[in-house]
C-alpha positions as CSV (number, residue, x, y, z in Angstrom):
1,X,50.2,11.2,10.8
2,X,48.5,11.3,14.2
3,X,46.2,14.2,13.2
4,X,45.2,12.3,10.0
5,X,44.5,9.1,12.0
6,X,42.4,11.1,14.5
7,X,40.4,12.7,11.6
8,X,39.8,9.3,10.0
9,X,38.6,7.8,13.3
10,X,36.3,10.8,13.8
11,X,34.8,10.3,10.3
12,X,34.4,6.6,10.9
13,X,32.6,7.3,14.2
14,X,30.2,9.7,12.5
15,X,29.4,7.2,9.7
16,X,28.8,4.5,12.3
17,X,26.5,6.8,14.2
18,X,24.5,7.8,11.1
19,X,24.3,4.1,10.0
20,X,23.0,3.1,13.4
21,X,20.5,6.0,13.3
22,X,19.1,4.8,10.0
23,X,19.0,1.1,11.1
24,X,17.3,1.8,14.4
25,X,14.8,4.4,13.3
26,X,13.6,2.6,10.2
27,X,13.6,-0.8,11.9
28,X,11.1,0.5,14.6
29,X,9.4,2.6,11.9
30,X,8.6,-0.6,10.0
31,X,7.4,-2.3,13.2
32,X,5.1,0.5,14.1
33,X,3.8,0.8,10.5
34,X,2.8,-2.8,10.5
35,X,1.4,-2.6,14.0
36,X,-0.8,0.4,13.1
37,X,-2.1,-0.8,9.8
38,X,-2.5,-4.6,10.4
39,X,-3.6,-4.8,14.1
40,X,-7.1,-5.9,15.0
41,X,-8.6,-3.3,17.3
42,X,-11.2,-4.0,20.0
43,X,-13.7,-6.8,20.3
44,X,-15.0,-6.1,16.8
45,X,-11.5,-6.7,15.4
46,X,-11.5,-3.3,13.5
47,X,-8.7,-2.4,11.1
48,X,-7.1,1.0,10.8
49,X,-8.2,2.3,7.4
50,X,-7.4,6.0,7.8
51,X,-4.4,5.9,5.6
52,X,-4.6,9.5,4.4
53,X,-4.7,10.7,8.0
54,X,-1.6,8.6,8.8
55,X,0.4,10.1,5.9
56,X,-0.9,13.6,6.8
57,X,0.6,13.4,10.3
58,X,3.8,11.9,8.9
59,X,4.2,14.8,6.4
60,X,3.5,17.4,9.1
61,X,6.2,16.0,11.3
62,X,8.7,15.7,8.4
63,X,8.1,19.3,7.4
64,X,8.7,20.5,11.0
65,X,12.0,18.5,11.1
66,X,13.1,19.8,7.7
67,X,12.4,23.4,8.8
68,X,14.5,22.8,12.0
69,X,17.3,21.4,9.9
70,X,17.3,24.4,7.5
71,X,17.4,26.8,10.5
72,X,20.2,25.1,12.4
73,X,22.8,22.7,11.1
74,X,21.7,22.3,7.4
75,X,21.5,25.9,6.2
76,X,21.3,25.9,2.4
77,X,20.5,29.4,1.3
78,X,17.7,30.6,-0.9
79,X,15.5,28.2,-2.8
80,X,14.6,29.3,-6.4
81,X,12.9,26.1,-7.5
82,X,9.6,26.3,-9.5
83,X,6.6,25.8,-7.2
84,X,5.0,23.9,-10.1
85,X,7.7,21.2,-9.9
86,X,7.2,21.0,-6.1
87,X,3.4,20.6,-6.7
88,X,3.8,17.8,-9.3
89,X,6.5,15.9,-7.4
90,X,4.5,16.2,-4.1
91,X,1.4,14.9,-5.8
92,X,3.2,11.8,-7.1
93,X,5.0,11.4,-3.8
94,X,1.6,11.5,-2.0
95,X,0.1,8.8,-4.2
96,X,3.1,6.6,-3.7
97,X,3.0,7.0,0.1
98,X,-0.8,6.4,0.4
99,X,-0.7,3.5,-2.0
100,X,2.2,1.9,-0.1
101,X,0.4,2.3,3.3
102,X,-2.9,1.0,1.8
103,X,-1.1,-2.1,0.5
104,X,-0.4,-3.1,4.0
105,X,-4.1,-3.8,4.5
106,X,-3.7,-6.6,1.9
107,X,-0.1,-7.8,2.1
108,X,2.4,-8.3,4.9
109,X,5.3,-5.9,5.6
110,X,8.0,-8.1,4.0
111,X,6.1,-8.1,0.8
112,X,5.8,-4.3,0.9
113,X,9.5,-3.8,1.6
114,X,10.6,-6.2,-1.1
115,X,8.1,-4.7,-3.6
116,X,9.2,-1.2,-2.8
117,X,12.8,-2.3,-3.2
118,X,12.4,-2.5,-6.9
119,X,12.1,1.3,-7.1
120,X,15.1,1.5,-9.6
121,X,12.8,0.0,-12.3
122,X,10.3,2.9,-12.6
123,X,13.0,5.4,-11.7
124,X,15.1,4.2,-14.7
125,X,12.1,4.1,-17.1
126,X,10.8,7.5,-16.2
127,X,14.3,8.9,-15.9
128,X,14.8,8.1,-19.6
129,X,11.4,9.3,-20.6
130,X,11.1,12.5,-18.4
131,X,14.5,13.1,-17.1
132,X,16.3,12.5,-20.4
133,X,18.9,10.2,-18.9
134,X,21.2,7.5,-20.1
135,X,22.2,4.5,-18.0
136,X,25.2,2.1,-18.2
137,X,24.6,-1.6,-19.3
138,X,25.5,-2.9,-15.8
139,X,22.6,-0.9,-14.3
140,X,20.1,-2.7,-16.7
141,X,21.5,-6.1,-15.6
142,X,21.2,-5.3,-11.9
143,X,17.6,-4.0,-12.4
144,X,16.8,-7.3,-14.3
145,X,18.0,-9.2,-11.3
146,X,15.7,-7.1,-9.1
147,X,12.7,-7.7,-11.4
148,X,13.3,-11.5,-11.3
149,X,13.6,-11.4,-7.5
150,X,10.4,-9.4,-7.0
151,X,8.6,-11.7,-9.5
152,X,9.7,-14.8,-7.4
153,X,8.6,-13.1,-4.2
154,X,5.1,-11.8,-5.1
155,X,4.1,-14.7,-7.4
156,X,1.3,-16.7,-5.8
157,X,1.3,-20.4,-6.3
158,X,-1.9,-21.5,-8.0
159,X,-4.1,-23.6,-5.9
160,X,-7.0,-25.9,-6.9
161,X,-10.2,-24.0,-7.1
162,X,-13.8,-25.1,-7.9
163,X,-16.0,-23.7,-10.7
164,X,-14.7,-21.1,-13.0
165,X,-12.8,-19.1,-10.4
166,X,-9.1,-19.1,-11.0
167,X,-6.2,-18.0,-8.8
168,X,-4.5,-14.8,-9.8
169,X,-0.8,-13.9,-9.4
170,X,-1.6,-10.3,-8.4
171,X,-4.0,-9.1,-5.8
172,X,-5.1,-5.7,-4.6
173,X,-2.0,-5.3,-2.4
174,X,0.4,-6.0,-5.2
175,X,-1.5,-3.7,-7.6
176,X,-1.2,-0.9,-5.0
177,X,2.5,-1.6,-4.7
178,X,2.9,-1.3,-8.5
179,X,1.0,2.0,-8.4
180,X,3.3,3.2,-5.6
181,X,6.4,2.2,-7.5
182,X,5.2,4.0,-10.6
183,X,4.6,7.2,-8.7
184,X,8.1,6.8,-7.1
185,X,9.5,6.8,-10.6
186,X,7.5,10.0,-11.5
187,X,8.7,11.7,-8.3
188,X,12.3,10.7,-9.0
189,X,12.1,12.1,-12.6
190,X,10.7,15.4,-11.4
191,X,13.4,15.6,-8.7
192,X,16.1,15.0,-11.3
193,X,14.7,17.9,-13.3
194,X,14.7,20.1,-10.3
195,X,18.3,19.3,-9.5
196,X,19.4,19.8,-13.1
197,X,17.5,23.0,-13.8
198,X,17.5,24.7,-10.3
199,X,20.2,22.9,-8.3
200,X,17.6,22.2,-5.7
201,X,19.1,21.3,-2.3
202,X,17.9,18.3,-0.3
203,X,16.7,20.2,2.7
204,X,14.6,22.6,0.6
205,X,13.2,19.6,-1.3
206,X,12.3,17.8,1.9
207,X,10.6,20.9,3.4
208,X,8.7,22.0,0.3
209,X,7.5,18.5,-0.7
210,X,6.2,17.8,2.8
211,X,4.5,21.3,3.0
212,X,2.7,20.8,-0.4
213,X,1.8,17.2,0.6
214,X,0.3,18.5,3.9
215,X,-1.8,21.0,2.0
216,X,-3.1,18.5,-0.5
217,X,-3.8,15.9,2.2
218,X,-5.7,18.4,4.3
219,X,-8.0,19.1,1.3
220,X,-8.5,15.4,0.7
221,X,-9.3,14.7,4.4
222,X,-11.9,17.4,4.3
223,X,-13.5,16.5,1.0
224,X,-13.6,12.7,1.8
225,X,-14.6,13.2,5.4
226,X,-11.9,10.8,6.5
227,X,-10.8,13.3,9.2
228,X,-14.0,12.6,11.1
229,X,-13.5,8.8,10.8
230,X,-10.0,9.2,12.1
231,X,-11.1,11.3,15.1
232,X,-13.8,8.7,15.9
233,X,-11.3,5.8,15.5
234,X,-8.8,7.5,17.8
235,X,-11.6,8.3,20.3
236,X,-12.4,4.5,20.5
237,X,-8.7,3.5,20.6
238,X,-6.8,6.5,22.0
239,X,-3.6,4.4,22.4
240,X,-3.1,4.3,18.6
241,X,-2.2,8.0,18.5
242,X,1.0,7.3,20.5
243,X,2.0,4.8,17.8
244,X,1.2,7.2,15.0
245,X,3.2,10.0,16.6
246,X,6.1,7.7,17.3
247,X,5.9,6.4,13.7
248,X,6.0,9.9,12.3
249,X,8.9,11.1,14.5
250,X,10.9,8.0,13.6
251,X,10.2,8.7,9.9
252,X,11.5,12.3,10.2
253,X,14.6,11.3,12.3
254,X,15.4,8.6,9.7
255,X,15.2,11.1,6.9
256,X,17.5,13.4,8.9
257,X,20.1,10.6,9.3
258,X,19.9,9.9,5.5
259,X,20.5,13.5,4.6
260,X,23.4,13.7,7.0
261,X,24.9,10.6,5.5
262,X,24.5,11.9,1.9
263,X,25.9,15.3,2.9
264,X,29.0,14.0,4.7
265,X,29.8,10.6,3.0
266,X,28.0,10.7,-0.4
267,X,25.0,8.8,-1.8
268,X,27.0,5.6,-2.3
269,X,27.5,5.0,1.5
270,X,23.9,6.0,2.1
271,X,22.6,3.5,-0.5
272,X,24.7,0.6,0.9
273,X,23.4,1.4,4.4
274,X,19.7,1.7,3.4
275,X,19.9,-1.5,1.2
276,X,21.3,-3.5,4.1
277,X,18.7,-1.9,6.4
278,X,15.8,-3.2,4.2
279,X,17.0,-6.8,4.5
280,X,17.1,-6.6,8.3
281,X,13.6,-5.0,8.3
282,X,12.2,-8.0,6.4
283,X,14.0,-10.3,8.7
284,X,12.8,-8.5,11.8
285,X,9.2,-8.5,10.5
286,X,9.4,-12.2,9.9
287,X,10.7,-12.9,13.4
288,X,8.4,-10.5,15.3
289,X,5.1,-10.9,13.4
290,X,5.4,-14.4,12.2
291,X,5.3,-13.5,8.5
292,X,6.8,-16.7,7.3
293,X,8.4,-16.8,3.8
294,X,8.6,-19.8,1.5
295,X,12.0,-20.9,0.0
296,X,11.0,-19.3,-3.3
297,X,10.3,-16.0,-1.5
298,X,13.6,-16.1,0.3
299,X,15.4,-16.7,-3.0
300,X,13.5,-13.7,-4.5
301,X,14.4,-11.6,-1.5
302,X,18.1,-12.5,-1.8
303,X,18.1,-11.7,-5.5
304,X,16.5,-8.3,-4.9
305,X,18.9,-7.2,-2.2
306,X,22.0,-8.6,-4.1
307,X,20.8,-6.6,-7.2
308,X,20.3,-3.5,-5.0
309,X,23.7,-3.8,-3.4
310,X,25.4,-4.3,-6.8
311,X,23.5,-1.3,-8.2
312,X,24.5,0.8,-5.2
313,X,28.2,-0.1,-5.6
314,X,28.6,-0.2,-9.4
315,X,25.6,1.5,-10.8
316,X,26.2,4.7,-8.8
317,X,30.0,4.9,-9.0
318,X,31.6,7.8,-10.8
319,X,32.1,5.9,-14.2
320,X,28.5,4.7,-14.2
321,X,26.6,7.8,-13.3
322,X,23.6,8.5,-15.5
323,X,24.2,11.4,-17.9
324,X,21.8,14.1,-18.7
325,X,21.0,14.3,-22.4
326,X,20.8,17.9,-23.5
């Protein structure tokens, strides 16, 4: 009895450590992301527009961390997954990341977080179309709750305007978030195919996707010439490189804690932790950056996170797992 109690306490301590790791790293990750992309630099009030460069550095650091994990405490053997799948999933993953970061030039961080929280919507749709999955009825109900919540959050109250110009519900930032979500769905569908066909392990997936993303981003940086704009921007404001490196390291450490949680306690515990973390990220951004939310937006935020929490608990339990249709 004493041994079992000690083992239980040890497990609980590890889960608490992993949860705190996810909370702390992604909380500061969000703060740095908003600080980098939405700050006004210098007397000219310049805005950081080198989104591709930011994602490139993030992917490089993620790949390094993934390699370290596979060589040390997360050894997962040989990877036989098709390189074509890695290329396709990395391409959609890249578009999702770049669109998400570009959206921050037009919307505040709470809007981005809540918008990205409806990831189950495209994942479900493309899971059915590409991944050949079936989902339980409860999952559709929870996703509907998320859709309603996001709609309440991003809808812009119409204001009185002159002439023929009318207010629109969606702006550039929201459109970029929709694109990012769509690509998240494509990425998830390809990852499901990798797991079902090749039993791809998480560490290999993290490493290969970030390596392919780094290669693709390097080509884009050279072709577009953004690499020179980034170097010039950093030359004018050298302090920003410290924020970018910290941002990338926090991203990699956060991913490491997520993989540790999934490996030791399963995806359910990880989903509950990350769902709760998103709410506090929104709250922290509101408090620290003065991103005030209306009552309607708070209602939408609440619906989104309740839907996510219910989906994490019921939609991913053993009886409700999606089934592959062969």
